[in-house]
C-alpha positions as CSV (number, residue, x, y, z in Angstrom):
1,X,1.5,-7.4,-7.0
2,X,3.5,-4.3,-7.8
3,X,1.7,-3.8,-11.1
4,X,-1.9,-4.1,-9.8
5,X,-3.7,-0.8,-10.1
6,X,-5.9,0.3,-7.2
7,X,-9.0,-0.5,-9.3
8,X,-7.7,-4.1,-9.7
9,X,-6.5,-4.6,-6.2
10,X,-9.4,-3.1,-4.2
11,X,-12.0,-5.7,-5.0
12,X,-9.5,-8.5,-4.0
13,X,-8.7,-6.9,-0.6
14,X,-9.2,-9.1,2.4
15,X,-8.4,-6.2,4.7
16,X,-8.2,-2.5,4.2
17,X,-5.8,-0.3,6.3
18,X,-6.7,3.3,5.9
19,X,-5.8,6.6,7.5
20,X,-5.0,10.2,6.3
21,X,-1.8,9.1,4.6
22,X,-3.1,6.3,2.4
23,X,-4.6,2.9,2.1
24,X,-3.0,-0.5,2.6
25,X,-4.8,-3.3,0.8
26,X,-4.1,-6.8,2.1
27,X,-4.4,-9.5,-0.5
28,X,-3.6,-13.2,-0.8
29,X,-1.1,-13.9,-3.5
30,X,1.5,-16.4,-4.5
31,X,3.4,-17.4,-1.4
32,X,1.3,-15.6,1.2
33,X,-0.3,-12.3,2.1
34,X,0.8,-8.9,0.8
35,X,0.0,-5.3,1.7
36,X,-0.1,-2.9,-1.2
37,X,0.3,0.6,0.0
38,X,-1.1,3.6,-1.9
39,X,0.1,6.9,-0.2
40,X,-2.4,9.4,-1.6
41,X,-2.4,11.8,1.4
42,X,1.2,12.7,0.6
43,X,0.0,14.3,-2.6
44,X,-2.9,16.3,-1.2
45,X,-5.6,13.9,-2.4
46,X,-8.3,12.2,-0.4
47,X,-8.3,8.8,-2.2
48,X,-6.1,6.8,-4.5
49,X,-6.4,7.3,-8.3
50,X,-8.1,4.1,-9.7
51,X,-5.2,3.6,-12.1
52,X,-2.4,4.2,-9.5
53,X,0.0,1.3,-8.8
54,X,1.3,0.8,-5.3
55,X,3.9,3.0,-3.8
56,X,5.2,0.1,-1.7
57,X,4.4,-3.6,-1.5
58,X,5.2,-5.6,1.7
59,X,5.1,-9.4,1.9
60,X,4.7,-12.3,1.6
61,X,3.7,-13.1,5.1
62,X,2.0,-16.2,6.4
63,X,-0.9,-14.3,7.9
64,X,-2.9,-11.2,6.9
65,X,-2.3,-9.8,10.4
66,X,0.6,-7.6,11.4
67,X,0.8,-5.2,8.5
68,X,1.4,-1.6,9.4
69,X,-1.2,1.2,9.0
70,X,-0.2,3.5,6.1
71,X,1.2,6.3,8.3
72,X,3.3,3.8,10.3
73,X,4.6,2.2,7.1
74,X,5.5,5.6,5.7
75,X,7.5,6.4,8.9
76,X,9.2,3.0,8.7
77,X,10.2,3.7,5.1
78,X,11.7,7.0,6.1
79,X,13.5,5.6,9.1
80,X,15.0,2.9,7.0
81,X,16.3,5.2,4.2
82,X,13.7,4.6,1.6
83,X,12.5,7.4,-0.5
84,X,8.9,8.0,0.3
85,X,7.9,9.2,-3.2
86,X,8.6,5.9,-4.9
87,X,5.8,6.1,-7.4
88,X,6.6,9.5,-9.0
89,X,4.0,9.2,-11.8
90,X,1.4,11.0,-9.7
């Protein structure tokens, strides 16, 4: 899941979580459901680059429900000591 580009993941998304910070694409994968987070708003853009890989992947979970919105996920990452700029290739 971590190596899927936005272009590859978007058509497979069962659910899209979107706000001003980014997009979370919920996909079914091996072992359950995953959310692939693309934090484009942090870089001054309006949408993910098609070739961008996820900044953060959460899962697997048994259900596609309960994944955080991108802003809430970014705040959770910060509160738990993770660097927000994980994918520095932008």
